[in-house]
N, C-alpha and C positions, 0 to 999 in steps of 0.2 A: 504494499499500500503505500510505501513512503520511499520508493526507488527513485522518482523523478524530483530533482532539487531545483531546476531552473527551467524556464521556458527558453525558447531559441532567442529571444531578445534580452536575455539576461537575467529578467525578473525571476526572484525567488518563487517557486511554486507552492512550498510549505515551509513551516518552521515550527519545530517541536522545543518548547522551553519548559522544562519540568515534565509536568503532565497537561500542559496546555499546547494542544495542537492547532496552528492557524493555516488555513489555506488561502492562497491570494489567485486573482485573476491575473491574466497577462499584463494588465494595466496597473497592477500594483495594489488594486483595492481589495480588502478582505473579501473572500468568498464565503467562508465558514470558519467557525472557532468553537472549541469545546475542549472537555477533557479526554485524555488518551491515555488509558491504563492498560499495560501489558498488550499492546497492539490491538486495542479495542476501543470503540468509542463509548463514552460512560456519561451518564448524567445528562445535562442541559448542554445543547449545541444550538448556535445562533447562524443563520444562513442569510446571505445577502446577494442581492442582484448586481451585476457589473457595475451600476450605476453607484453602488454604495447603498442604496436603499435596503432596508429591512425586508426581507422575503419571508422566512418562517422561523420559528422557534419550537425546537422539539426535544424530546428527552429519550436516551438510549440506555439499554442496559446489555452488556456484552455486545456492542455494535447492532443490535436488533431495536427497532422501534418499541418504546415501552413507556406509556404516560402520556401526557399531553402534547399535541402537535398544533400549533396555530399557523395559518398562512394567511399573508397580507397581501392584498391587491395593489396596484400601482398609486392608488390614492391613500394609502396608509390605513385602510380600513380592513376588518377582518375579512377575509374571503370565505374561510372555512375553519373549523376547529375539530379535531378528532382525538380520540383516546385510543391508544394501543395497549395490548397486553402481549407480550412475546411475540411482536411483529404482526399482531392480528387486530383489526379495529373491533373495538367493542363498544364505542359510542361516537357517533357522527353528528356534528351540528353545522349547518350551514345557515 
């Protein structure tokens, strides 16, 4: 998962500091960030659009969706909210 360090333009693709993993777009803006333990996504992760705008916030356990996921539209309004348990939707609210 962490083999590619830089884009062709030299921009860093991801950075792991302690247990905080951050992915970047080619333009240098943050793509996603969250806790990364033993090679797995854990806890809350925040995802952004290439413009830097918030896209979604979700929770993971052992790199599978577990808990709340909220997606925002381009007007910064909640597009929908889902709740997962072991990568399966148990509640969906649009």
